[in-house]
SERO-4910 file (N, C-alpha, C, O; in steps of 0.05 Angstrom, whole numbers):
BEGIN
 pado doro    nc1    nc2    nc3   cac1   cac2   cac3    cc1    cc2    cc3    oc1    oc2    oc3
  Met    A     17    -24     -1     -2      0      0     18     26     -1     38     26     12
  Ser    A     11     44    -17     26     69    -18      8     92     -6    -16     91    -10
  Asp    A     19    113      7      5    134     15      8    157     -6     30    166    -12
  Ile    A    -16    167    -17    -16    186    -39    -27    212    -26    -48    212    -13
  Leu    A    -13    236    -30    -25    261    -23    -33    278    -49    -17    283    -66
  Leu    A    -58    284    -50    -68    301    -71    -71    329    -64    -84    336    -44
  Val    A    -61    346    -79    -58    373    -73    -71    393    -93    -64    393   -117
  Glu    A    -88    409    -84   -100    432   -100    -86    459    -90    -92    469    -68
  Pro    A    -67    470   -108    -54    494    -97    -74    516    -91    -97    516   -101
  Leu    A    -64    533    -74    -80    558    -69    -83    574    -93    -64    576   -109
  Ser    A   -106    585    -98   -109    604   -122   -130    625   -116   -147    620    -99
  Pro    A   -129    647   -129   -149    668   -124   -178    657   -125   -185    638   -139
  Lys    A   -194    670   -107   -222    664   -105   -237    672   -130   -233    694   -141
  Pro    A   -255    654   -140   -269    661   -164   -289    684   -159   -296    689   -136
  Ala    A   -299    696   -180   -317    719   -176   -344    706   -165   -349    682   -169
  Lys    A   -359    723   -151   -383    714   -140   -402    699   -158   -417    681   -150
  Ser    A   -399    707   -185   -419    695   -205   -409    668   -216   -423    654   -231
  Ser    A   -385    660   -206   -371    636   -215   -371    616   -194   -372    623   -171
  Arg    A   -371    590   -203   -370    569   -184   -341    563   -176   -324    566   -193
  Lys    A   -337    554   -153   -310    547   -142   -302    523   -160   -318    504   -163
  Pro    A   -279    522   -170   -269    499   -186   -267    474   -169   -259    476   -145
  Ile    A   -273    451   -179   -269    425   -165   -246    411   -179   -247    408   -203
  Pro    A   -225    403   -163   -204    389   -176   -211    361   -186   -207    341   -172
  Leu    A   -224    362   -210   -235    338   -219   -214    314   -223   -217    291   -216
  Gly    A   -192    325   -236   -172    305   -241   -161    292   -217   -156    268   -217
  Leu    A   -156    306   -196   -149    294   -172   -169    275   -159   -160    254   -148
  Leu    A   -194    281   -160   -214    264   -152   -215    238   -166   -219    217   -153
  Lys    A   -211    239   -193   -208    215   -208   -183    198   -200   -185    174   -199
  Phe    A   -161    210   -196   -137    197   -185   -144    185   -158   -134    163   -153
  Ala    A   -160    198   -141   -165    186   -117   -179    160   -120   -172    141   -106
  Thr    A   -199    157   -137   -212    132   -142   -192    111   -154   -192     88   -146
  Leu    A   -177    120   -172   -157    100   -183   -138     88   -162   -133     64   -163
  His    A   -128    105   -144   -110     96   -125   -125     79   -101   -113     62    -88
  Arg    A   -149     86    -98   -164     70    -80   -168     41    -90   -166     22    -75
  Arg    A   -175     41   -115   -177     14   -128   -149     -3   -128   -149    -27   -130
  Leu    A   -127     12   -127   -102      0   -125    -93     -9    -96    -72    -22    -91
  Gly    A   -110     -1    -79   -106     -8    -49    -91     15    -34    -83     11    -11
  Asn    A    -87     37    -47    -71     59    -34    -88     77    -17   -112     79    -22
  Arg    A    -75     89      3    -90    111     17    -85    136      6    -63    144     -1
  Val    A   -107    152      4   -107    180     -8   -119    201     11   -138    195     26
  Gln    A   -108    224     10   -118    247     24   -115    271      4    -95    275    -10
  Leu    A   -138    289      5   -137    313    -11   -133    337      6   -146    338     27
  Val    A   -115    356      0   -112    380     15   -113    404     -4   -108    402    -28
  Arg    A   -119    427      6   -118    451    -13    -96    470      1    -97    477     25
  Gly    A    -77    477    -16    -56    495     -6    -32    481      6    -27    458     -2
  Gln    A    -19    491     23      4    481     36     -2    471     66     -3    487     85
  Lys    A     -6    444     68    -14    435     96      1    409     98      3    393     80
  Leu    A     13    404    124     24    380    131      4    359    138    -17    367    148
  Val    A      8    334    132    -12    313    139      1    295    160     25    297    165
  Asp    A    -14    276    172     -5    261    193      7    233    184      6    213    198
  Tyr    A     19    233    160     34    212    151     55    223    128     52    245    119
  Arg    A     75    207    121     93    215    101     86    202     74     89    178     71
  Pro    A     76    219     54     66    206     31     90    195     14    112    205     16
  His    A     84    175     -2    104    164    -19    103    182    -46    124    188    -57
  Glu    A     79    190    -55     76    208    -77     57    231    -71     37    228    -57
  Val    A     66    255    -83     48    277    -82     40    288   -108     57    297   -123
  Leu    A     14    288   -114      3    295   -140    -10    324   -138    -29    329   -124
  Ile    A      1    341   -152     -7    369   -153    -22    376   -178    -12    370   -200
  Thr    A    -45    387   -177    -60    396   -200    -52    423   -206    -40    437   -190
  Ser    A    -59    431   -229    -54    459   -239    -78    472   -254    -93    458   -268
  Tyr    A    -82    496   -251   -105    509   -266    -93    525   -289    -79    515   -307
  Phe    A    -98    552   -288    -88    568   -310    -59    574   -309    -47    574   -287
  Thr    A    -47    579   -331    -17    585   -332    -11    609   -317     10    611   -305
  Tyr    A    -28    629   -316    -22    655   -302    -23    652   -269    -17    670   -254
  Trp    A    -32    626   -261    -31    621   -234     -9    602   -227    -11    588   -207
  Ser    A     14    601   -244     34    581   -241     49    587   -216     60    567   -206
  Arg    A     51    609   -205     65    614   -179     54    599   -156     68    592   -138
  Tyr    A     27    593   -157     16    579   -136     25    547   -138     28    534   -117
  Val    A     29    538   -161     40    513   -167     67    511   -156     73    493   -140
  Trp    A     84    529   -163    112    530   -154    113    533   -124    132    522   -112
  Asp    A     97    546   -111     98    548    -83     90    523    -72    102    515    -52
  Ala    A     71    510    -82     64    481    -71     85    462    -75     92    446    -57
  Val    A     98    462    -98    121    443   -104    144    448    -82    155    429    -71
  Ala    A    150    471    -77    171    479    -60    167    470    -30    185    460    -16
  Phe    A    141    475    -22    133    467      4    132    436      8    143    427     27
  Tyr    A    120    421    -10    120    394     -7    147    379    -12    152    357     -2
  Lys    A    164    391    -27    193    381    -32    206    384     -6    220    365      3
  Ser    A    203    407      9    216    409     34    203    392     55    217    380     72
  Ala    A    177    391     56    165    375     77    168    344     76    169    329     95
  Tyr    A    170    336     49    171    306     45    192    302     23    185    296      0
  Pro    A    217    304     30    239    302      9    240    276     -5    249    276    -28
  Lys    A    230    253      7    231    228     -5    209    221    -24    210    202    -39
  Ala    A    188    239    -23    165    234    -39    169    244    -68    184    263    -73
  Lys    A    156    229    -88    159    236   -115    136    257   -118    113    253   -109
  Ile    A    144    281   -130    126    302   -136    118    304   -164    136    308   -181
  Thr    A     94    301   -172     83    303   -199     62    323   -203     43    323   -188
  Val    A     65    340   -223     46    362   -230     33    355   -255     46    346   -274
  Gly    A      6    358   -255     -9    353   -279    -31    377   -281    -31    396   -264
  Gly    A    -47    375   -302    -67    396   -302    -63    415   -325    -46    410   -342
  Ile    A    -77    437   -327    -76    456   -350    -50    467   -353    -38    464   -375
  Tyr    A    -39    482   -332    -12    494   -337      9    475   -342     27    481   -358
  Ala    A      9    452   -330     29    432   -336     26    420   -365     46    414   -377
  Ser    A      4    418   -375      0    409   -403      6    428   -423     15    420   -444
  Leu    A      0    455   -418      5    478   -437     35    485   -437     47    491   -458
  Met    A     48    483   -412     74    494   -411     93    473   -393    102    480   -371
  Pro    A     97    449   -404    109    429   -388    139    437   -382    149    429   -361
  Asp    A    153    450   -399    180    457   -395    183    477   -372    199    473   -354
  His    A    167    498   -372    165    518   -352    158    504   -326    172    508   -306
  Cys    A    137    488   -326    129    474   -303    151    456   -289    155    455   -264
  Lys    A    166    444   -306    189    426   -294    209    445   -280    222    436   -262
  Glu    A    212    469   -287    230    486   -272    221    493   -244    236    507   -229
  Ser    A    196    484   -236    188    487   -210    203    471   -189    203    477   -166
  Gly    A    215    449   -200    229    430   -182    216    405   -179    227    387   -166
  Cys    A    191    402   -191    179    377   -188    194    354   -202    213    358   -219
  Asp    A    185    329   -194    202    305   -204    191    299   -232    206    288   -249
  Glu    A    164    306   -238    153    297   -264    130    315   -270    115    324   -252
  Val    A    126    319   -296    104    335   -305     87    317   -322     97    306   -342
  Phe    A     61    315   -316     43    297   -333     29    316   -353     19    337   -346
  Val    A     29    307   -377     17    325   -398    -10    312   -409    -10    289   -418
  Gly    A    -31    326   -408    -56    316   -420    -73    300   -400    -70    303   -375
  Leu    A    -91    282   -411   -109    266   -395    -95    240   -388    -82    228   -405
  His    A    -98    229   -362    -88    204   -356   -108    184   -364   -131    185   -355
  Pro    A   -101    164   -382   -121    145   -392   -135    127   -372   -159    121   -373
  Glu    A   -119    119   -352   -133    102   -332   -150    118   -313   -172    109   -307
  Ala    A   -142    142   -303   -156    158   -285   -181    168   -300   -202    169   -287
  Glu    A   -179    175   -325   -202    185   -340   -226    167   -338   -249    176   -339
  Leu    A   -221    140   -336   -243    121   -336   -256    119   -307   -277    107   -304
  Cys    A   -244    130   -288   -254    128   -259   -273    150   -253   -270    172   -262
  Pro    A   -295    143   -237   -314    166   -228   -300    182   -209   -283    170   -195
  Pro    A   -303    207   -207   -291    225   -184   -300    215   -158   -323    206   -154
  Ala    A   -281    217   -138   -285    212   -111   -299    238    -97   -286    253    -83
  Tyr    A   -325    241   -102   -335    269    -91   -336    269    -59   -339    290    -46
  Asp    A   -334    244    -47   -332    245    -19   -310    262     -7   -311    267     17
  Leu    A   -290    269    -22   -268    285    -15   -274    315    -15   -259    330     -3
  Val    A   -295    323    -27   -300    351    -29   -329    357    -19   -345    338    -18
  Asp    A   -334    379    -11   -361    387     -1   -373    409    -18   -375    432    -10
  Glu    A   -383    401    -43   -393    418    -60   -424    410    -67   -431    387    -63
  Gly    A   -439    427    -74   -465    421    -79   -474    416   -109   -497    419   -117
  Tyr    A   -453    409   -124   -458    402   -152   -439    380   -160   -421    373   -145
  Gln    A   -442    370   -184   -425    350   -197   -418    359   -226   -433    371   -241
  Ile    A   -393    353   -230   -383    359   -257   -383    335   -274   -374    313   -266
  Val    A   -393    339   -301   -397    316   -319   -386    326   -346   -391    348   -355
  His    A   -373    307   -360   -365    309   -386   -381    289   -406   -381    265   -401
  Thr    A   -392    300   -426   -403    280   -446   -383    277   -469   -387    259   -486
  Ser    A   -361    294   -469   -343    293   -492   -318    305   -483   -318    319   -463
  Arg    A   -297    301   -496   -271    312   -491   -259    322   -518   -263    310   -539
  Gly    A   -244    346   -517   -233    358   -541   -257    375   -555   -279    378   -544
  Cys    A   -249    386   -580   -266    403   -593   -255    404   -624   -231    405   -630
  Phe    A   -275    404   -639   -266    405   -669   -259    434   -678   -247    438   -699
  Arg    A   -266    454   -660   -260    480   -666   -229    486   -661   -217    471   -645
  Arg    A   -217    503   -673   -188    509   -669   -185    539   -662   -169    552   -676
  Cys    A   -199    549   -641   -196    577   -634   -168    582   -623   -157    567   -607
  Asp    A   -157    603   -633   -128    607   -625   -126    614   -597   -104    610   -585
  Phe    A   -147    625   -584   -145    635   -554   -151    610   -536   -150    612   -512
  Cys    A   -157    588   -546   -166    566   -529   -145    544   -527   -133    537   -547
  Gly    A   -140    533   -504   -122    511   -500   -133    484   -498   -118    464   -496
  Val    A   -159    481   -498   -172    456   -496   -164    436   -518   -159    412   -512
  Trp    A   -164    443   -543   -157    424   -565   -127    417   -566   -118    399   -579
  Arg    A   -112    435   -551    -82    428   -549    -80    406   -525    -66    386   -528
  Ile    A    -92    412   -504    -90    390   -483   -107    366   -490    -98    345   -481
  Glu    A   -128    366   -503   -145    344   -510   -147    340   -540   -169    344   -551
  Pro    A   -126    333   -554   -127    333   -583   -144    312   -596   -152    314   -619
  Glu    A   -151    291   -581   -167    272   -591   -198    277   -581   -203    280   -557
  Thr    A   -216    279   -599   -246    284   -593   -259    258   -588   -259    240   -606
  Thr    A   -270    255   -565   -285    230   -558   -312    239   -546   -314    261   -535
  Tyr    A   -332    220   -550   -358    226   -542   -371    203   -527   -364    179   -532
  Lys    A   -390    209   -510   -405    189   -494   -432    187   -506   -442    207   -518
  His    A   -445    163   -504   -472    161   -513   -492    167   -491   -515    174   -498
  Ser    A   -485    164   -466   -503    167   -443   -485    173   -420   -462    165   -418
  Ile    A   -499    190   -401   -484    197   -375   -502    192   -351   -495    199   -329
  Leu    A   -525    179   -356   -544    172   -333   -531    156   -311   -537    162   -288
  His    A   -515    138   -316   -504    121   -297   -482    137   -279   -473    127   -258
  Glu    A   -474    161   -288   -455    177   -274   -467    196   -256   -452    207   -240
  Ile    A   -494    202   -256   -504    222   -241   -505    217   -210   -516    197   -201
  Arg    A   -494    235   -194   -492    229   -167   -501    256   -150   -495    258   -126
  Asn    A   -515    274   -164   -524    299   -153   -549    309   -168   -555    300   -190
  Thr    A   -563    326   -155   -587    338   -171   -577    364   -186   -592    376   -202
  Asn    A   -554    371   -182   -542    396   -197   -519    386   -213   -498    380   -202
  Ile    A   -524    386   -239   -502    376   -257   -493    400   -272   -508    417   -282
  Val    A   -464    402   -273   -450    424   -286   -434    409   -310   -416    393   -304
  Phe    A   -438    414   -334   -426    402   -355   -401    419   -362   -403    444   -365
  Tyr    A   -377    405   -364   -353    420   -370   -344    413   -399   -320    417   -405
  Asp    A   -360    403   -416   -356    399   -445   -345    426   -456   -356    447   -450
  Asn    A   -324    426   -472   -319    449   -486   -337    457   -510   -341    480   -518
  Asn    A   -349    434   -519   -369    439   -542   -392    416   -539   -393    396   -553
  Leu    A   -410    421   -520   -429    402   -512   -446    395   -537   -452    372   -542
  Leu    A   -454    414   -553   -474    409   -575   -459    395   -598   -473    387   -617
  Ala    A   -433    391   -598   -419    379   -619   -421    348   -617   -418    335   -637
  Asn    A   -427    337   -592   -431    310   -588   -453    298   -607   -476    306   -604
  Pro    A   -447    280   -624   -467    270   -642   -490    254   -629   -510    249   -641
  His    A   -485    247   -603   -509    234   -588   -523    255   -570   -539    246   -553
  Ile    A   -518    280   -572   -530    298   -552   -561    299   -552   -573    305   -532
  Glu    A   -574    293   -573   -604    295   -570   -612    271   -551   -630    275   -534
  Gly    A   -600    247   -554   -607    226   -537   -600    231   -508   -615    222   -490
  Ile    A   -577    244   -504   -568    251   -476   -587    270   -465   -595    265   -442
  Leu    A   -597    291   -477   -616    310   -470   -643    298   -464   -656    304   -444
  Ala    A   -651    282   -480   -676    268   -476   -676    253   -450   -695    253   -435
  Glu    A   -653    240   -445   -651    222   -420   -651    242   -395   -663    237   -374
  Leu    A   -639    263   -399   -636    284   -375   -663    295   -369   -668    302   -346
  Ser    A   -680    297   -387   -708    307   -384   -724    290   -364   -743    300   -351
  His    A   -716    265   -361   -730    247   -343   -712    239   -320   -720    222   -304
  Ala    A   -688    251   -318   -670    242   -298   -677    250   -269   -687    271   -264
  Arg    A   -672    232   -253   -677    236   -223   -653    226   -206   -641    207   -214
  Tyr    A   -647    240   -186   -628    231   -165   -641    230   -137   -649    252   -127
  Gln    A   -643    208   -125   -656    207   -100   -684    218    -99   -693    230    -80
  Gly    A   -696    213   -123   -725    219   -125   -729    250   -136   -752    258   -142
  Arg    A   -708    264   -137   -711    293   -143   -701    299   -172   -682    286   -181
  Lys    A   -713    317   -188   -708    322   -215   -678    335   -216   -670    350   -198
  Val    A   -665    328   -236   -638    340   -241   -639    365   -255   -656    368   -272
  Arg    A   -623    383   -248   -619    411   -261   -592    410   -274   -574    396   -264
  Cys    A   -589    425   -295   -564    426   -310   -554    455   -317   -569    474   -320
  Glu    A   -528    455   -320   -516    480   -330   -492    471   -348   -482    449   -346
  Cys    A   -485    488   -366   -462    484   -382   -441    506   -378   -444    528   -389
  Gln    A   -420    501   -362   -402    520   -354   -387    534   -375   -382    558   -373
  Cys    A   -380    519   -396   -363    532   -417   -382    543   -440   -372    555   -459
  Gly    A   -407    540   -438   -426    553   -456   -433    538   -479   -419    517   -483
  Leu    A   -450    543   -496   -459    529   -518   -450    539   -546   -450    564   -549
  Asp    A   -442    525   -563   -434    532   -590   -460    541   -605   -475    524   -616
  Gly    A   -465    568   -604   -489    578   -619   -492    572   -647   -514    571   -657
  Arg    A   -470    566   -660   -469    558   -688   -481    531   -693   -489    524   -715
  Leu    A   -483    516   -673   -495    489   -675   -522    487   -663   -535    466   -664
  Leu    A   -530    509   -653   -558    511   -639   -582    509   -658   -580    524   -678
  Thr    A   -603    493   -657   -625    491   -671   -649    493   -651   -647    490   -627
  Pro    A   -673    499   -664   -695    501   -646   -701    473   -630   -711    473   -607
  Arg    A   -694    452   -645   -699    425   -631   -680    421   -607   -688    413   -585
  Leu    A   -655    428   -612   -635    428   -589   -643    445   -567   -640    438   -543
  Ala    A   -653    469   -574   -661    489   -553   -684    478   -537   -685    482   -513
  Glu    A   -704    465   -549   -726    454   -536   -717    431   -518   -729    426   -497
  Leu    A   -697    415   -527   -687    392   -511   -671    403   -487   -672    392   -465
  Leu    A   -657    424   -490   -643    439   -469   -662    447   -447   -658    442   -423
  Lys    A   -682    458   -457   -703    468   -435   -717    445   -422   -721    445   -398
  Ala    A   -724    424   -437   -737    401   -425   -717    386   -406   -726    374   -386
  Ala    A   -691    387   -410   -672    376   -392   -665    396   -369   -646    392   -354
  Arg    A   -679    415   -366   -676    435   -344   -650    448   -341   -638    450   -320
  Phe    A   -640    456   -366   -613    472   -363   -621    501   -356   -641    512   -366
  Arg    A   -605    511   -340   -606    538   -330   -585    557   -341   -563    547   -346
  Tyr    A   -591    584   -345   -571    602   -350   -555    597   -376   -531    597   -376
  Pro    A   -568    592   -398   -553    584   -422   -536    606   -431   -543    630   -430
  Arg    A   -512    599   -440   -490    617   -448   -480    611   -477   -474    588   -483
  Ile    A   -479    629   -492   -468    627   -518   -444    649   -522   -442    669   -508
  Ala    A   -429    642   -542   -405    659   -547   -407    678   -571   -416    670   -593
  Trp    A   -399    702   -567   -396    720   -588   -367    730   -590   -361    753   -583
  Asp    A   -350    711   -601   -322    717   -603   -315    734   -627   -297    750   -627
  Gly    A   -330    731   -647   -326    745   -672   -332    775   -673   -338    787   -652
  Pro    A   -332    787   -696   -335    815   -698   -365    824   -696   -383    808   -695
  Tyr    A   -370    849   -694   -396    860   -693   -415    853   -718   -440    851   -716
  Ser    A   -401    848   -740   -415    840   -763   -430    813   -760   -448    807   -775
  Asn    A   -423    798   -741   -438    772   -734   -462    778   -719   -475    759   -709
  Arg    A   -470    803   -716   -494    809   -700   -519    796   -706   -534    789   -687
  Gln    A   -526    791   -730   -551    779   -737   -551    750   -730   -572    740   -721
  Asp    A   -528    737   -734   -527    707   -726   -530    704   -696   -544    686   -688
  Val    A   -518    721   -679   -521    720   -651   -549    725   -644   -559    711   -628
  Ala    A   -564    747   -656   -590    751   -649   -608    728   -655   -627    722   -641
  Gln    A   -602    715   -675   -617    691   -684   -614    671   -662   -635    659   -654
  Gln    A   -590    663   -651   -587    643   -632   -602    651   -606   -615    634   -594
  Ile    A   -600    677   -598   -616    684   -575   -646    680   -578   -660    671   -560
  Asp    A   -655    687   -603   -684    682   -609   -692    653   -605   -714    646   -595
  Ile    A   -674    636   -614   -681    606   -613   -683    599   -586   -703    586   -579
  Leu    A   -664    605   -567   -667    602   -539   -692    613   -526   -706    600   -510
  Ala    A   -697    639   -533   -720    650   -522   -747    637   -530   -765    634   -514
  Gln    A   -748    629   -556   -773    614   -566   -775    587   -553   -796    576   -553
  Ala    A   -752    575   -543   -756    550   -530   -763    553   -501   -765    532   -487
  Gly    A   -766    576   -490   -776    583   -465   -757    594   -442   -763    597   -419
  Phe    A   -732    600   -454   -712    613   -436   -718    640   -431   -727    654   -450
  Glu    A   -715    652   -409   -719    679   -404   -693    694   -414   -670    685   -410
  Arg    A   -699    716   -428   -678    732   -441   -658    742   -419   -634    743   -423
  Ala    A   -669    749   -395   -652    759   -375   -633    738   -362   -614    745   -347
  Asp    A   -640    711   -369   -622    689   -359   -602    681   -379   -584    665   -373
  Ile    A   -605    692   -402   -584    682   -424   -561    701   -423   -564    725   -419
  His    A   -537    689   -425   -513    703   -423   -497    699   -448   -497    678   -460
  Val    A   -483    720   -458   -466    722   -481   -439    724   -473   -431    745   -463
  Phe    A   -422    704   -477   -392    705   -472   -380    727   -491   -388    728   -514
  Met    A   -363    743   -481   -349    763   -497   -321    765   -487   -315    773   -465
  Leu    A   -302    757   -506   -273    759   -502   -264    787   -507   -267    797   -529
  Tyr    A   -253    801   -487   -243    828   -489   -213    828   -484   -201    807   -477
  Asn    A   -201    852   -489   -170    852   -486   -156    835   -507   -135    823   -503
  His    A   -171    834   -531   -160    816   -550   -160    831   -577   -154    854   -578
  Asp    A   -167    818   -600   -162    828   -625   -185    848   -635   -182    861   -656
  Ile    A   -208    849   -620   -230    869   -625   -225    892   -606   -223    888   -582
  Ala    A   -223    918   -615   -218    941   -602   -245    948   -584   -267    938   -589
  Phe    A   -240    966   -565   -259    974   -547   -285    984   -558   -307    977   -550
  Gly    A   -282   1002   -579   -307   1013   -594   -324    991   -604   -348    990   -600
  Glu    A   -312    973   -617   -331    950   -629   -341    933   -607   -364    925   -609
  Met    A   -326    927   -585   -337    912   -564   -359    925   -550   -377    911   -539
  Glu    A   -359    954   -549   -382    968   -537   -408    966   -556   -430    968   -546
  Lys    A   -404    964   -582   -424    961   -602   -438    933   -595   -463    930   -596
  Lys    A   -421    914   -589   -431    887   -586   -447    885   -560   -468    873   -558
  Arg    A   -434    899   -539   -447    899   -512   -476    913   -513   -495    904   -502
  Arg    A   -475    936   -529   -501    950   -529   -522    933   -545   -546    935   -540
  Ser    A   -512    917   -565   -531    898   -578   -543    880   -558   -567    876   -559
  Cys    A   -529    868   -539   -537    851   -519   -557    865   -500   -576    853   -489
  Gln    A   -552    890   -496   -572    909   -479   -598    910   -495   -620    908   -484
  Glu    A   -596    914   -521   -620    917   -538   -636    891   -537   -660    892   -536
  Trp    A   -624    868   -537   -635    841   -535   -644    834   -509   -661    816   -508
  Gly    A   -636    846   -486   -644    842   -460   -629    816   -449   -640    800   -434
  Val    A   -605    814   -457   -592    790   -446   -565    800   -431   -556    822   -436
  Gln    A   -554    783   -413   -529    792   -398   -504    785   -412   -505    768   -430
  Val    A   -481    797   -406   -456    791   -416   -439    780   -395   -438    789   -372
  Ala    A   -424    757   -405   -404    744   -390   -376    753   -401   -367    743   -421
  Asp    A   -363    773   -388   -339    784   -400   -315    767   -392   -313    758   -369
  Cys    A   -298    762   -412   -275    744   -406   -250    759   -416   -247    763   -440
  Arg    A   -231    766   -396   -209    781   -402   -188    763   -414   -181    743   -401
  Tyr    A   -178    767   -437   -160    750   -451   -132    753   -438   -122    774   -432
  Arg    A   -120    727   -434    -90    724   -427    -79    705   -447    -92    685   -453
  Pro    A    -56    710   -456    -43    688   -476    -39    663   -460    -38    663   -436
  Leu    A    -38    640   -477    -35    614   -465     -9    608   -453     -5    588   -439
  Asp    A      9    626   -457     36    623   -443     41    645   -423     65    651   -417
  Gln    A     21    658   -413     24    679   -395     26    665   -367      8    651   -359
  Thr    A     47    669   -353     52    657   -327     48    675   -302     51    666   -279
  Val    A     42    701   -308     36    719   -286     13    738   -293     11    748   -315
  Asp    A     -5    743   -274    -28    761   -278    -33    774   -251    -44    762   -233
  Asn    A    -23    799   -249    -26    814   -223    -46    836   -226    -44    857   -213
  Tyr    A    -67    831   -242    -89    851   -246   -104    856   -217   -110    838   -202
  Lys    A   -107    880   -213   -122    887   -188   -145    902   -197   -144    923   -209
  His    A   -168    889   -190   -194    900   -199   -201    926   -185   -217    942   -195
  Trp    A   -188    931   -162   -195    956   -146   -179    979   -154   -185   1000   -144
  Cys    A   -158    977   -170   -141    996   -178   -155   1019   -196   -174   1014   -211
  Ala    A   -146   1043   -193   -157   1064   -210   -145   1061   -237   -124   1048   -240
  Pro    A   -159   1072   -258   -149   1069   -286   -120   1081   -289   -113   1101   -278
  Asn    A   -105   1067   -305    -77   1076   -310    -59   1073   -288    -37   1084   -290
  Lys    A    -65   1058   -267    -48   1053   -246    -32   1027   -248    -14   1021   -233
  Gln    A    -41   1012   -269    -29    987   -276    -20    987   -303    -30   1003   -319
  Gly    A     -1    971   -312      7    970   -340     18    942   -348     17    923   -332
  Pro    A     28    940   -373     36    913   -382     55    897   -365     55    873   -367
  Asn    A     70    910   -349     87    895   -330     70    882   -307     80    863   -295
  Asp    A     46    891   -303     30    879   -282     11    857   -292      6    837   -278
  Tyr    A      1    860   -318    -13    839   -329    -16    844   -359     -9    865   -369
  Tyr    A    -26    823   -374    -25    826   -404    -46    848   -413    -69    848   -404
  Ile    A    -37    866   -429    -53    886   -441    -48    884   -472    -26    888   -482
  His    A    -70    879   -486    -68    878   -516    -62    904   -529    -72    924   -520
  Pro    A    -45    904   -552    -39    932   -563    -63    948   -569    -61    973   -567
  Leu    A    -85    937   -576   -109    953   -580   -124    964   -557   -143    980   -560
  Trp    A   -114    955   -532   -127    962   -508   -108    976   -490    -84    975   -493
  Thr    A   -120    989   -470   -106   1001   -447   -116    992   -420   -137    980   -418
  Asp    A   -102    998   -398   -111    993   -372   -138   1007   -368   -156    996   -355
  Ala    A   -141   1029   -376   -165   1048   -371   -189   1034   -389   -211   1031   -378
  Leu    A   -185   1027   -413   -206   1017   -429   -215    990   -417   -239    985   -415
  Ile    A   -196    973   -408   -204    946   -397   -221    952   -372   -242    939   -369
  Arg    A   -215    970   -354   -230    976   -331   -259    989   -338   -279    983   -325
  Leu    A   -258   1004   -358   -284   1015   -367   -302    995   -380   -326    996   -376
  Phe    A   -290    978   -395   -309    957   -406   -318    939   -384   -341    930   -385
  Arg    A   -302    932   -365   -312    915   -344   -335    928   -327   -354    915   -320
  Arg    A   -331    956   -321   -351    970   -309   -377    972   -325   -399    967   -313
  Asn    A   -376    979   -350   -399    978   -367   -415    951   -366   -439    950   -362
  Val    A   -398    930   -368   -412    904   -367   -425    900   -340   -447    890   -340
  Arg    A   -413    905   -319   -425    903   -293   -452    918   -290   -473    907   -283
  Glu    A   -450    944   -297   -473    961   -297   -497    951   -315   -520    951   -308
  His    A   -488    942   -341   -506    928   -359   -521    905   -348   -546    902   -351
  Asn    A   -506    887   -334   -518    864   -321   -538    870   -297   -559    858   -294
  Ile    A   -529    886   -284   -549    896   -261   -576    905   -274   -598    897   -266
  Cys    A   -573    924   -295   -598    933   -309   -615    910   -318   -639    909   -314
  Ile    A   -602    891   -332   -617    868   -344   -631    851   -323   -655    843   -325
  Arg    A   -614    846   -301   -625    827   -281   -649    840   -265   -668    826   -256
  His    A   -648    865   -262   -669    880   -245   -690    894   -261   -709    905   -249
  Gly    A   -687    896   -287   -705    910   -303   -703    938   -304   -722    951   -310
  Phe    A   -677    949   -298   -674    978   -296   -671    989   -324   -658    978   -341
  Ala    A   -685   1013   -329   -681   1027   -355   -653   1037   -358   -643   1038   -381
  Arg    A   -640   1045   -335   -616   1056   -336   -601   1049   -307   -614   1045   -287
  Tyr    A   -575   1049   -309   -561   1045   -284   -556   1067   -266   -549   1089   -275
  Ser    A   -561   1065   -241   -554   1084   -219   -546   1069   -194   -557   1048   -187
  Arg    A   -527   1082   -180   -518   1070   -156   -540   1066   -134   -540   1048   -117
  Glu    A   -560   1085   -136   -582   1086   -116   -600   1061   -122   -609   1047   -104
  Leu    A   -605   1056   -148   -621   1031   -156   -609   1007   -149   -622    988   -139
  Glu    A   -583   1006   -153   -567    981   -146   -569    975   -115   -573    953   -107
  Leu    A   -565    995    -98   -567    990    -70   -594    982    -62   -598    965    -46
  Gln    A   -614    995    -75   -643    988    -67   -647    956    -75   -658    941    -60
  Ala    A   -639    949    -98   -640    921   -106   -628    903    -86   -641    883    -78
  Arg    A   -602    910    -76   -590    894    -56   -603    892    -30   -602    872    -16
  Arg    A   -618    915    -21   -634    916      2   -658    896      2   -665    882     21
  Glu    A   -670    898    -23   -694    882    -26   -688    853    -28   -704    836    -20
  Ala    A   -664    845    -39   -656    820    -42   -646    808    -13   -648    784     -6
  Arg    A   -635    825      2   -628    817     29   -654    813     46   -657    794     60
  Lys    A   -673    832     42   -698    827     58   -710    802     50   -720    787     67
  Ser    A   -711    795     25   -725    771     13   -711    745     26   -723    725     33
  Arg    A   -684    748     28   -669    724     38   -677    721     70   -680    699     80
  Asp    A   -679    744     83   -685    743    113   -714    731    116   -718    718    136
  Trp    A   -731    735     98   -757    723    100   -756    693     97   -777    680     98
***
């Protein structure tokens, strides 16, 4: 029997609107090692445990959080010098050479074939939802996305009913609708129950609106998907296509205020055109999920959301040549005010209306 320590490095807290990430890969490794008769323990950050592990498996998220991985490697190398330290995950797969400089013994790139077949050991985490994949990889080759680089082989499942262990399912497929079996999966989900309760679903990475049809939208609604997200990565000239995708979701019964449009900013589209796209979303009555671009080889991101405009520069975080620190902050502020107006039905934004909405929400929770 071997003692295995699973480590999720410390990382910045997600935004209030985002779910805390679950170290899915580590949970699958936990199941794999348990089947091999090994003892496992999962920790977050830098913590000593009551045994000396033979192996320490450290996961990694985004490349720009690499310093948290390096800190974890240094800590566990010092605490357990005889243990083998292996790092896997997103950063390790995208930048293995840089990751190896952390001092770890091994860098694992991509998906582990044996662990990938294991169900996650959800007993090691205390979260109110379950992550599920119906597919891996993506046939799209977006230059800003690392998924197809980490998962070059596209694979699909026919069914996920046997995997359901929670009433809240969050799909992490990079392109859920590209699964050729998606209609059957959605039909199954429409009848799915866990412990007698209906299952509800979300798609964290959003839906490929170019693949969306009225039939698929109806199936998504019947499968109790919430907060549908589509992407508008292209130029303003794609406006009509995006409007049609939103109409399809609305006609299937989704509330427009619950629909989100992903928008990548600080990238190849300048601020003025991004604002035209945002104002279109305002016209359609949908929310914006803004995503600040960082290059796939960016290892540092010291962006401070509370800084005044022009107090940070390219030495602090990545700023695209078409953008400035001031424009990045202005776009984020515009999106925030935009979403408050959409959620609460305000004709315009004001601080007073926002505070009033907060008070009413707090009063509702107290009741």
